[in-house]
N, C-alpha and C positions, 0 to 999 in steps of 0.2 A: 692923295690910295682912291677914292673912289676914280679921280682919271686914267688909271693907269688902274683901275675892275675894268673902265671902258678899253685902256687900251691893249688888257690880254682877250677878252671877247672877241672883239673885232677879229680879230686874228691870234692861232694859237701862236706862244711866242716862249723865247733859249731863258730860258737864270740868266745867258749874257745881255740875251740884250735888253733885257726887263734892268739889268743895273748899269748898260753903260746907256739906259732908258732916264735913270733919278740921275743917273752922274753929269748928261747933257739938262736935267735942270736943275742945275745944280745944289745938289740935297747932300746934308751932309753922313759922313757913314753910316751914322747910330740909325738912321730916318730909313737910307738906303734897309739895314737887316732889319727893319722892325715893319716893312710898306711889303719885301721880299717874303716874308711867315704867312704874312697876314693873308697876300696872294692864294700860296704856299695853302696856309688849313685852310680855305675858304673852293678850295682847287676851280683857280683861274691860272694857276699857273701850274703845272703838270709837265715833266719834262720827256715821262714818258708817250704822249700822247700825243706830244706833238711832235718826238721823233720818230710814228706811229703816218701821224698827220705829213710831217712834211718827208718819205720817201715814197707813199700812195703815190703825192700832188707831183714832186718830180719825176716821177717814173711814167708816173701815168699824162701831165702838164708839154716837159719838156725833154718826154725821152730820154731819162735820165739809165744808165745803167748803175748796178751795188758800189763798182770803186769808187760815182764820184760824188752815190749817194754816202757812202762811208764815208769818203773825206770832206763834203760839206755841214754834214753833222758831226768829226768831227774838232775838226774847225771853229762847230759851234758851241764847245763841249760838252759835248754829248759819251756818254758812260759809254767801251764795249759793251756793256749785255743787252742799255740798250737800243744800243744800233741790232747788233745781230736780232733784239726779239721787234726793232720796228723791218727788217727786212726780211723777215717771215715772213707777217702778211701780201706783198706780194706772191700770187702763187707763178708755182715756176711755171703750168701749161700759159701760162702772159706777158710772166717776162717774153719766153721765151718766140709769142706770135710777137708782141711787142721789136724783140734783136732784129727780130729775122721780116715786117716789113717796113723800115727804118734803110732797113741795108737792099730791101727789093728798089724801096725808090730815090738812094740813094744810087745806087749802080742804073742804075731807070739817067737818071739826073744828067751823069755823065756820061752819061753809055757814048757817046764822042769821044773821050782819050783815050788814047793807047793802053793795053794789057796790062804794063806796070804802071804806068802815070797813073790807070786807074785802082790802082792793087793801094799801090803809096799811098792817094787818098782816099780808099775811102779807110782801113787802116789809122789813119792818122783823125778821122773820124770818129770813128769811133771809137779810137782808143777815149782819143779826150772829152768822152763825153757817159766814159768812161764803164763798159762793156770792155766782157775779159775777150782776152789772145786770145783761149779757143774756140770761145766760139766767132771772135771776128777772123783764127785763118783757119776754124771750115769755113769760114763764108767766101772767105775768099777761092782758096782751093775748089770749089765745087759750083 
């Protein structure tokens, strides 16, 4: 129990990560349930807090867009309500500024490419990072 408390204190975790870690530690299902309940009751494990921290961290550190963050949270078993709540923590102005800076940086990096090749590469890069198609197309046409 103490080991899992330290594991949760070190970094925000989701239920899925804790469950996988406990299985890796070869815990029996009853012990897994008991430990997870204990972690939730003592606020070591909080999916809402995890989702918000994850969304802000991936946005600010890795410059992911909302689509990629949503996809990653979904793959970790986070519900739609918590995903929406987490995405609302990213301000619209900060989001657009980050997109413009990332697009300008990549455009400068690939400026030697022909225009059609540049646009294709920019689209693929930004779409992979999870930015919305409307933003990407607006950027490519300006």
